[in-house]
ROLUM-76297 format. One line per 5 residues: their letters; for each residue z, y, x of C-alpha. Coordinates in steps of 0.1 Angstrom, whole numbers. Layout:
N
A) Z,Y,X | ...
***
This chain:
618
MLRDF) -31,-144,67 | -63,-151,50 | -76,-117,59 | -77,-94,89 | -82,-61,70
TCGEL) -80,-48,35 | -110,-36,15 | -101,0,20 | -94,0,58 | -126,-4,78
RIGDI) -143,27,92 | -173,36,115 | -150,30,145 | -148,-7,136 | -186,-13,141
NKQVW) -193,-48,156 | -159,-63,147 | -159,-98,132 | -136,-97,102 | -122,-117,73
LCGWV) -118,-99,40 | -104,-111,6 | -108,-95,-28 | -124,-95,-62 | -161,-90,-70
QKTRK) -165,-55,-85 | -202,-57,-89 | -234,-72,-74 | -269,-59,-70 | -302,-70,-53
LGGAT) -324,-45,-35 | -354,-52,-14 | -346,-89,-9 | -310,-81,1 | -279,-89,-20
FIDLR) -251,-64,-21 | -215,-70,-34 | -187,-45,-38 | -155,-63,-29 | -123,-48,-43
DRYGI) -86,-51,-36 | -58,-26,-43 | -66,-6,-12 | -103,1,-19 | -139,-12,-19
TQLVF) -160,-26,9 | -197,-33,5 | -209,-67,16 | -245,-75,24 | -265,-107,26
HSDDE) -297,-100,45 | -329,-118,36 | -341,-118,72 | -311,-139,83 | -315,-175,71
NSASL) -278,-183,69 | -269,-150,53 | -298,-153,28 | -287,-187,17 | -251,-176,12
GKEGF) -264,-147,-9 | -281,-171,-33 | -246,-181,-46 | -240,-168,-81 | -212,-142,-76
TREMV) -198,-130,-109 | -175,-101,-117 | -139,-107,-108 | -146,-138,-88 | -121,-141,-59
LRVYG) -137,-143,-25 | -128,-147,11 | -156,-135,33 | -163,-134,71 | -188,-112,88
KVIER) -197,-84,111 | -190,-47,105 | -223,-28,106 | -233,8,99 | -247,14,64
ESKNK) -282,28,62 | -275,45,29 | -240,59,32 | -216,66,3 | -196,98,8
NLPTG) -175,90,-22 | -159,60,-6 | -136,60,25 | -154,28,36 | -188,43,27
EIEIK) -202,45,62 | -200,7,69 | -207,-26,53 | -201,-63,62 | -230,-85,71
ITDVQ) -218,-118,58 | -219,-151,77 | -194,-171,57 | -181,-170,21 | -153,-190,5
ILNHA) -149,-189,-33 | -111,-188,-38 | -114,-188,-76 | -139,-184,-103 | -134,-159,-131
LTPPF) -144,-156,-168 | -163,-125,-179 | -135,-99,-184 | -130,-87,-220 | -136,-51,-209
TIEDE) -151,-34,-179 | -127,-31,-150 | -137,4,-139 | -121,38,-141 | -141,46,-173
TDGGD) -136,13,-192 | -150,2,-225 | -116,-14,-235 | -95,1,-262 | -57,4,-259
ELRMK) -48,-28,-278 | -73,-49,-258 | -62,-35,-225 | -25,-41,-235 | -33,-77,-243
YRYLD) -49,-82,-209 | -26,-59,-190 | -30,-79,-158 | -67,-70,-158 | -60,-34,-168
LRRNV) -38,-31,-137 | -68,-39,-115 | -83,-5,-125 | -80,23,-99 | -66,48,-124
VRKNL) -37,25,-135 | -30,13,-100 | -27,49,-87 | -2,56,-115 | 20,28,-102
ELRHR) 16,39,-66 | 27,74,-78 | 57,58,-94 | 65,40,-62 | 63,72,-42
LALET) 86,91,-65 | 112,63,-63 | 109,61,-26 | 113,99,-21 | 142,100,-46
RNYLD) 160,74,-25 | 153,92,7 | 166,125,-6 | 198,110,-21 | 205,88,9
KLKFI) 205,119,31 | 232,134,9 | 254,103,13 | 247,89,-23 | 252,52,-26
EVETP) 231,30,-49 | 252,7,-70 | 239,-17,-97 | 258,-17,-130 | 259,-44,-157
VLIKS) 231,-50,-181 | 251,-71,-206 | 277,-47,-218 | 297,-37,-249 | 281,-22,-280
TPEGA) 294,13,-289 | 289,32,-322 | 279,65,-305 | 243,75,-298 | 211,56,-307
RDFVV) 210,20,-319 | 218,-7,-293 | 197,-38,-286 | 222,-66,-290 | 223,-100,-274
PSRMH) 241,-129,-290 | 265,-149,-269 | 262,-187,-270 | 297,-193,-254 | 314,-168,-277
QGQFY) 297,-174,-310 | 297,-145,-334 | 301,-120,-306 | 274,-100,-290 | 266,-81,-258
ALPQS) 246,-49,-259 | 219,-37,-235 | 229,-3,-220 | 215,29,-233 | 227,43,-200
PQTFK) 253,33,-174 | 275,62,-185 | 309,47,-185 | 303,25,-155 | 293,54,-133
QLLMV) 324,73,-145 | 345,43,-135 | 328,43,-101 | 341,79,-97 | 376,67,-105
SGFDR) 370,40,-79 | 363,66,-52 | 326,62,-49 | 321,99,-50 | 283,100,-49
YYQIV) 265,73,-69 | 229,68,-80 | 208,41,-95 | 172,38,-106 | 181,18,-136
KCFRD) 166,2,-168 | 180,14,-201 | 174,3,-236 | 174,21,-270 | 164,7,-303
EDLRA) 148,39,-317 | 115,51,-332 | 87,52,-306 | 62,78,-295 | 41,87,-265
DRQPE) 70,95,-243 | 94,67,-255 | 96,30,-249 | 123,5,-260 | 131,0,-223
FTQID) 128,28,-199 | 140,39,-165 | 165,66,-154 | 174,81,-121 | 211,80,-129
CEMSF) 235,100,-107 | 272,110,-106 | 293,131,-82 | 331,137,-78 | 349,169,-70
VEQED) 321,191,-84 | 315,218,-109 | 284,225,-129 | 269,247,-102 | 272,219,-76
IIQTF) 252,195,-98 | 225,220,-106 | 220,230,-70 | 219,193,-58 | 194,181,-83
EGLVK) 173,212,-84 | 169,203,-47 | 158,168,-57 | 132,182,-80 | 119,206,-53
HLFKT) 118,177,-28 | 98,155,-51 | 72,182,-59 | 68,190,-22 | 66,155,-8
VLNVD) 46,139,-36 | 24,167,-48 | 26,192,-20 | 37,218,-46 | 63,244,-37
ITNVP) 88,251,-66 | 105,283,-55 | 122,295,-87 | 141,275,-114 | 155,301,-138
RMTYA) 183,294,-163 | 184,300,-200 | 212,295,-225 | 207,271,-254 | 212,300,-278
DAMKF) 184,321,-262 | 161,290,-260 | 165,286,-298 | 162,323,-305 | 131,330,-284
YGNDK) 113,296,-285 | 127,277,-314 | 136,246,-294 | 159,235,-265 | 130,225,-242
PDTRF) 107,255,-242 | 74,254,-224 | 76,285,-203 | 42,283,-187 | 34,311,-212
EMRFI) 54,338,-230 | 46,342,-267 | 83,347,-274 | 97,350,-309 | 101,385,-324
DLSPA) 126,388,-353 | 114,413,-379 | 144,408,-401 | 175,413,-378 | 200,420,-405
LSQGK) 200,385,-419 | 192,364,-388 | 227,350,-383 | 233,313,-377 | 266,295,-374
GAEAL) 287,280,-346 | 275,276,-310 | 239,279,-322 | 244,313,-336 | 217,338,-328
SKVEG) 228,371,-315 | 222,399,-340 | 193,420,-330 | 199,457,-335 | 170,475,-351
EDLVR) 151,484,-382 | 142,458,-408 | 104,460,-407 | 96,437,-436 | 120,438,-465
GKNFK) 120,462,-494 | 82,462,-499 | 81,440,-530 | 68,410,-510 | 90,383,-524
VFDEA) 84,358,-496 | 99,382,-470 | 125,397,-493 | 142,364,-501 | 138,348,-467
EIVVG) 168,343,-444 | 146,351,-414 | 111,366,-409 | 100,359,-374 | 67,357,-355
ICAKG) 47,355,-323 | 19,375,-307 | -11,355,-296 | -28,376,-269 | -66,378,-272
AGEYT) -68,358,-305 | -75,389,-327 | -111,378,-332 | -100,346,-349 | -123,338,-379
RKQLD) -110,332,-414 | -118,295,-409 | -96,294,-378 | -68,312,-396 | -70,288,-425
ELTEF) -67,259,-400 | -35,275,-386 | -22,278,-421 | -29,242,-429 | -13,233,-395
VKRPQ) 21,249,-404 | 20,234,-439 | 18,198,-426 | 49,178,-437 | 60,173,-401
IGATG) 59,211,-395 | 73,221,-429 | 64,258,-434 | 52,270,-469 | 26,294,-456
LVYAK) 15,318,-428 | 12,356,-427 | -11,371,-401 | -20,406,-388 | -51,411,-367
CNLDG) -51,440,-342 | -87,450,-342 | -105,465,-311 | -110,498,-329 | -72,502,-332
TIKSS) -69,493,-369 | -48,465,-381 | -58,441,-409 | -33,417,-424 | -31,390,-450
VDKFY) -5,411,-469 | -22,444,-470 | -14,445,-507 | 23,451,-498 | 22,469,-464
KEEDL) 6,501,-454 | -12,507,-421 | 19,525,-407 | 41,495,-416 | 17,472,-397
KKWAS) 16,495,-367 | 54,491,-365 | 49,454,-365 | 24,457,-337 | 49,479,-317
AFNAQ) 77,453,-322 | 54,426,-308 | 39,448,-281 | 6,438,-296 | -26,454,-282
PGDLI) -61,457,-297 | -76,421,-297 | -42,404,-303 | -31,383,-333 | 3,384,-349
LILAG) 15,352,-367 | 46,353,-389 | 67,327,-408 | 96,332,-431 | 123,311,-447
EIEKT) 155,293,-437 | 166,301,-402 | 166,267,-386 | 135,253,-404 | 115,284,-398
RKALS) 122,286,-361 | 114,249,-357 | 80,255,-375 | 72,286,-354 | 80,266,-322
ELRLE) 53,241,-332 | 29,269,-340 | 36,286,-307 | 28,253,-288 | -4,249,-309
MGTRL) -15,284,-300 | -7,278,-264 | -29,247,-265 | -57,265,-283 | -57,294,-258
GLRDK) -57,271,-228 | -21,281,-217 | -8,245,-216 | -35,229,-195 | -22,197,-180
PARRS) -12,201,-143 | -36,179,-125 | -29,169,-89 | -38,137,-72 | -11,116,-56
DGTEA) -23,126,-21 | -14,162,-30 | -49,176,-34 | -57,196,-64 | -78,180,-91
EGGSK) -98,197,-119 | -76,211,-147 | -50,233,-130 | -16,227,-114 | 9,250,-130
FSCLW) 44,237,-133 | 72,258,-149 | 107,245,-144 | 138,257,-163 | 175,249,-166
VIDFP) 189,251,-202 | 227,255,-202 | 256,261,-226 | 246,236,-252 | 268,231,-283
LLEWN) 292,203,-276 | 289,189,-311 | 263,186,-339 | 270,180,-375 | 251,149,-386
EGDPN) 239,147,-422 | 220,115,-415 | 198,111,-385 | 175,80,-388 | 179,73,-351
LLASL) 217,72,-354 | 240,47,-371 | 245,53,-408 | 283,53,-402 | 279,86,-382
AGRWH) 265,105,-412 | 287,133,-426 | 306,139,-394 | 305,156,-360 | 287,137,-332
AKHHP) 283,146,-296 | 251,164,-288 | 250,147,-254 | 277,119,-254 | 314,118,-262
FTSPK) 324,121,-225 | 309,156,-220 | 335,182,-212 | 338,214,-232 | 335,247,-214
PEDIN) 371,253,-202 | 373,286,-221 | 363,269,-254 | 388,240,-253 | 412,258,-276
LLSSN) 385,259,-303 | 380,221,-303 | 406,216,-331 | 401,248,-350 | 364,255,-349
PGTVR) 345,226,-332 | 311,239,-341 | 315,269,-318 | 325,249,-287 | 300,250,-259
ANAYD) 294,220,-236 | 296,220,-199 | 261,205,-200 | 227,212,-187 | 191,200,-191
IVING) 162,205,-167 | 129,212,-185 | 94,211,-169 | 64,223,-189 | 82,219,-222
VEIGG) 94,183,-214 | 130,175,-210 | 130,156,-176 | 167,153,-171 | 201,161,-186
GSIRI) 237,158,-177 | 272,173,-179 | 306,177,-163 | 327,149,-178 | 361,148,-193
HNKEL) 385,133,-168 | 417,139,-187 | 430,112,-211 | 445,137,-235 | 413,158,-238
QAQMF) 392,126,-242 | 415,114,-270 | 411,148,-287 | 373,145,-284 | 374,111,-300
DVLGF) 395,125,-328 | 370,153,-335 | 342,127,-335 | 360,108,-363 | 374,78,-343
TKEEA) 408,66,-353 | 432,59,-323 | 427,22,-329 | 389,25,-328 | 389,47,-297
QKQFG) 412,22,-279 | 391,-7,-290 | 358,9,-279 | 368,29,-249 | 403,18,-240
FLMNA) 391,6,-206 | 380,41,-197 | 410,58,-211 | 432,35,-191 | 413,41,-160
FEFGA) 419,79,-164 | 457,71,-160 | 451,59,-124 | 438,92,-109 | 404,102,-122
PPHGG) 388,130,-101 | 368,158,-117 | 332,146,-119 | 298,151,-134 | 263,139,-132
IAFGF) 228,139,-145 | 201,114,-155 | 164,120,-151 | 138,102,-173 | 119,85,-145
DRLCS) 90,74,-167 | 86,110,-180 | 88,123,-145 | 60,100,-134 | 37,110,-163
LFGGS) 44,147,-156 | 34,143,-120 | 4,122,-130 | -8,149,-155 | -4,127,-186
DGIRD) 13,131,-220 | 23,95,-223 | 45,72,-201 | 28,39,-209 | 3,39,-181
FIAFP) 31,46,-156 | 49,13,-165 | 35,-20,-152 | 40,-39,-185 | 47,-15,-214
KNNAG) 52,-21,-251 | 28,-6,-277 | 37,20,-302 | 52,-7,-325 | 75,-19,-297
KDMMI) 55,-51,-291 | 43,-66,-259 | 7,-76,-268 | 3,-97,-237 | 32,-121,-240
DSPSE) 35,-116,-278 | 71,-103,-278 | 93,-100,-298 | 88,-134,-313 | 107,-160,-333
ISEEQ) 129,-185,-316 | 135,-221,-326 | 161,-232,-352 | 177,-252,-324 | 182,-220,-303
LKELG) 196,-202,-334 | 220,-230,-340 | 232,-229,-304 | 239,-192,-309 | 257,-197,-342
IKF) 232,-175,-360 | 221,-183,-396 | 195,-166,-417
***
């Protein structure tokens, strides 16, 4: 070894030891005739000193040491006169007697410190330099710890890690595949897996009753902060289980990870049906760190269709029949109560109105009612509603003096979706969605540490697709699986699959933390006849189903056990534990928002010779 110790290892108890260290020059400075260097490696920083009263040391210190130069140094551990309490090594320094320059370095294009002057694109281009920064390195250390603790937990439960193929068959269900041309079979293509779904089911048929894999997956879909073209899943499957067994096992995994990695105790993970999530929060991954649940002011008309139907709320219609056309003609009138926001100014209310009218939100306007501290209520629709009407609104929302009622109206699905975005925006503005911030050593950092976990269950088995841009065009105008085509219906709903497929509930479950879907899974179909019926509902002909999934159907004829599983988004889990909205800094070499790797310039063109070998012509 070229070194005896790392740059984060030496302490006051090591005084007088003669040591070799290796690392990168973080910074240099001269004070009172002495030269000081901060030497950095992935473990920390140790201060080096070249003393002017030592002829050999002073001569070595005259060397021009520039930032990021790679050094090997030898010297004696001494006590620092001016100690740095912010560094674990801050009580000692190394009095240098020998220096070897292992490599020179150009001036970095950005400052390699926690607070850097490099923008995203520049740091992506020089990712290998960005990875030297403490904040990025700690993210990858957190990722490593989560992977290690996941393996520890699952190993104790007798799960076995099995690698599944990366070059597989393209299927028409789900998001778009990345495809790989075959040189040996010209005109034919492999696909990169969106998940190892069928292979883990085949492993259950094979008798490997508890499988897991921390696995790369690939989806050719639109990107955002929590998506990458390639991502990692904790992929798991179990045999001879029901939904409750899966939930209990992997709720245990989540609790284990929080305790061992963040030293946070998760004591309660409640459950909510999909229908209630949509009814009270407007989406299937509600952020339950705060309440602000939806209140329906127009119960008589608030009826949906199929498995997503919203239960009729008994009660008085509080908004119609007052000559306010917007409410009278709306399918639904629904709102939220923002506690303590009753003092919002007209400017702030106008900002909220503009927020909900943004194209990505889609509302046409916003109605508000301010519950004043003196007990009066002032609304934006006073022309149509009397004080006694507004007091009924306040009662329905359980609004108190100082609160703000915000109401949207329109089509059921569109309005609830818009109100969901408004609820999250108000949660952010009121400080109810502060990022949980805990360091990887478990100590609490500034910013809070609230985690709210939730199981969402009883999803619709199917969704009608009018044309989702993330799905193949051939899927438009037909049912497609909300999760995937191997998800089992609830046993009591199977008889509805042929007569009323939109009402069938799935034997499926998602785990949501702080409004982010962290994992999802289902009990699978293990019966060939039921699987064939599912393919039929999804619009596959018997020939198409056999061509695409015949291998699985055939396997079911050789004794397939009841089985189910779950997959966690590992990158999302890492970013959640790290207190970040984006996953990019928890991936060693990520792509940018356009799906490009700026460092290696990928994707890129290939030569005509390569195209010819693959039998591809443009």
